[in-house]
C-alpha beads as a LAMMPS data file, in Angstrom:
LAMMPS data file: protein, C-alpha beads

112 atoms
111 bonds

1 atom types
1 bond types

-500.0 500.0 xlo xhi
-500.0 500.0 ylo yhi
-500.0 500.0 zlo zhi

Masses

1 110.0

Atoms # bond

1 1 1 0.000 0.000 0.000
2 1 1 1.491 3.389 -0.968
3 1 1 2.286 5.986 1.655
4 1 1 -0.146 8.899 1.635
5 1 1 0.634 12.588 1.884
6 1 1 -1.236 12.650 5.195
7 1 1 1.038 9.923 6.587
8 1 1 4.132 11.776 5.429
9 1 1 2.915 15.033 6.981
10 1 1 2.045 13.245 10.232
11 1 1 5.538 11.723 10.420
12 1 1 7.195 15.051 9.617
13 1 1 5.118 16.774 12.298
14 1 1 6.030 14.132 14.886
15 1 1 9.714 14.445 13.964
16 1 1 9.728 18.243 14.211
17 1 1 7.908 18.138 17.559
18 1 1 10.519 15.684 18.811
19 1 1 13.281 18.025 17.650
20 1 1 11.646 20.997 19.420
21 1 1 11.730 19.009 22.655
22 1 1 15.322 17.886 22.108
23 1 1 16.554 21.385 21.269
24 1 1 14.780 22.906 24.275
25 1 1 16.322 20.335 26.586
26 1 1 19.763 20.855 25.069
27 1 1 19.467 24.629 25.468
28 1 1 18.642 24.211 29.152
29 1 1 21.693 21.981 29.659
30 1 1 24.243 23.934 27.620
31 1 1 26.567 26.360 29.349
32 1 1 28.381 27.570 26.219
33 1 1 26.652 30.769 24.971
34 1 1 27.588 30.183 21.331
35 1 1 26.299 26.620 21.395
36 1 1 23.119 27.729 23.169
37 1 1 22.543 30.385 20.496
38 1 1 22.980 27.798 17.744
39 1 1 20.456 25.474 19.351
40 1 1 18.050 28.385 19.870
41 1 1 18.185 29.030 16.126
42 1 1 17.523 25.345 15.451
43 1 1 14.646 25.419 17.936
44 1 1 13.139 28.441 16.214
45 1 1 13.457 26.771 12.815
46 1 1 11.805 23.567 14.045
47 1 1 8.981 25.546 15.697
48 1 1 8.383 27.306 12.372
49 1 1 8.325 23.909 10.641
50 1 1 5.744 22.611 13.136
51 1 1 3.504 25.594 12.370
52 1 1 3.945 25.203 8.604
53 1 1 3.233 21.475 8.643
54 1 1 0.191 22.079 10.835
55 1 1 -1.101 24.652 8.364
56 1 1 -0.697 22.209 5.474
57 1 1 -2.476 19.482 7.432
58 1 1 -5.331 21.820 8.375
59 1 1 -5.666 23.134 4.815
60 1 1 -5.999 19.571 3.532
61 1 1 -8.506 18.564 6.218
62 1 1 -6.140 16.049 7.803
63 1 1 -6.418 17.688 11.203
64 1 1 -8.652 20.224 12.862
65 1 1 -7.067 22.634 15.326
66 1 1 -8.714 23.061 18.701
67 1 1 -8.887 26.692 19.624
68 1 1 -8.680 27.676 23.271
69 1 1 -11.634 29.345 24.889
70 1 1 -11.011 32.776 26.455
71 1 1 -11.397 31.353 29.973
72 1 1 -8.803 28.694 29.187
73 1 1 -6.371 31.341 27.956
74 1 1 -6.852 33.354 31.141
75 1 1 -6.346 30.258 33.291
76 1 1 -3.122 29.289 31.521
77 1 1 -1.837 32.875 31.717
78 1 1 -2.505 32.932 35.464
79 1 1 -0.739 29.590 35.919
80 1 1 2.239 30.834 33.916
81 1 1 2.396 34.003 35.987
82 1 1 2.294 32.001 39.229
83 1 1 4.970 29.631 37.969
84 1 1 7.161 32.597 37.013
85 1 1 6.725 34.142 40.461
86 1 1 7.588 30.830 42.122
87 1 1 10.660 30.491 39.939
88 1 1 11.770 34.029 40.762
89 1 1 11.367 33.331 44.502
90 1 1 13.344 30.110 44.178
91 1 1 16.152 31.835 42.273
92 1 1 16.269 34.670 44.811
93 1 1 16.427 32.200 47.709
94 1 1 19.139 30.196 45.956
95 1 1 21.182 33.323 45.280
96 1 1 20.839 34.412 48.939
97 1 1 21.929 30.960 50.127
98 1 1 24.873 30.989 47.744
99 1 1 25.932 34.473 48.890
100 1 1 25.660 33.373 52.509
101 1 1 27.767 30.291 51.838
102 1 1 30.424 32.402 50.102
103 1 1 30.456 34.869 53.008
104 1 1 30.734 32.027 55.537
105 1 1 33.595 30.463 53.581
106 1 1 35.384 33.829 53.344
107 1 1 35.026 34.351 57.099
108 1 1 36.300 30.843 57.748
109 1 1 39.295 31.421 55.490
110 1 1 40.044 34.768 57.169
111 1 1 40.160 33.123 60.599
112 1 1 42.700 30.546 59.464

Bonds

1 1 1 2
2 1 2 3
3 1 3 4
4 1 4 5
5 1 5 6
6 1 6 7
7 1 7 8
8 1 8 9
9 1 9 10
10 1 10 11
11 1 11 12
12 1 12 13
13 1 13 14
14 1 14 15
15 1 15 16
16 1 16 17
17 1 17 18
18 1 18 19
19 1 19 20
20 1 20 21
21 1 21 22
22 1 22 23
23 1 23 24
24 1 24 25
25 1 25 26
26 1 26 27
27 1 27 28
28 1 28 29
29 1 29 30
30 1 30 31
31 1 31 32
32 1 32 33
33 1 33 34
34 1 34 35
35 1 35 36
36 1 36 37
37 1 37 38
38 1 38 39
39 1 39 40
40 1 40 41
41 1 41 42
42 1 42 43
43 1 43 44
44 1 44 45
45 1 45 46
46 1 46 47
47 1 47 48
48 1 48 49
49 1 49 50
50 1 50 51
51 1 51 52
52 1 52 53
53 1 53 54
54 1 54 55
55 1 55 56
56 1 56 57
57 1 57 58
58 1 58 59
59 1 59 60
60 1 60 61
61 1 61 62
62 1 62 63
63 1 63 64
64 1 64 65
65 1 65 66
66 1 66 67
67 1 67 68
68 1 68 69
69 1 69 70
70 1 70 71
71 1 71 72
72 1 72 73
73 1 73 74
74 1 74 75
75 1 75 76
76 1 76 77
77 1 77 78
78 1 78 79
79 1 79 80
80 1 80 81
81 1 81 82
82 1 82 83
83 1 83 84
84 1 84 85
85 1 85 86
86 1 86 87
87 1 87 88
88 1 88 89
89 1 89 90
90 1 90 91
91 1 91 92
92 1 92 93
93 1 93 94
94 1 94 95
95 1 95 96
96 1 96 97
97 1 97 98
98 1 98 99
99 1 99 100
100 1 100 101
101 1 101 102
102 1 102 103
103 1 103 104
104 1 104 105
105 1 105 106
106 1 106 107
107 1 107 108
108 1 108 109
109 1 109 110
110 1 110 111
111 1 111 112
């Protein structure tokens, strides 16, 4: 049985989504700024491919997008805001703990 255009598009979409995940994970684990920038460009390119493939699939009737309701958008925005605040608090606490540890180590070294 021949492979259909829909099957090809579905496979391409799955591949690009996988690459988006892989690039995002790599970016979060890379400490080299140049390497991170390169992966960010790859991530952007793959995200654009996902959108383009999705448009082709929708145009051909192979998939139907589900649009979020306004209440759902508000709920997700509130969750994102709360997550951001929690992250900021965690980073601030970590930085304070790190500064305290450095100060304690400096005091310990000064006494020796």
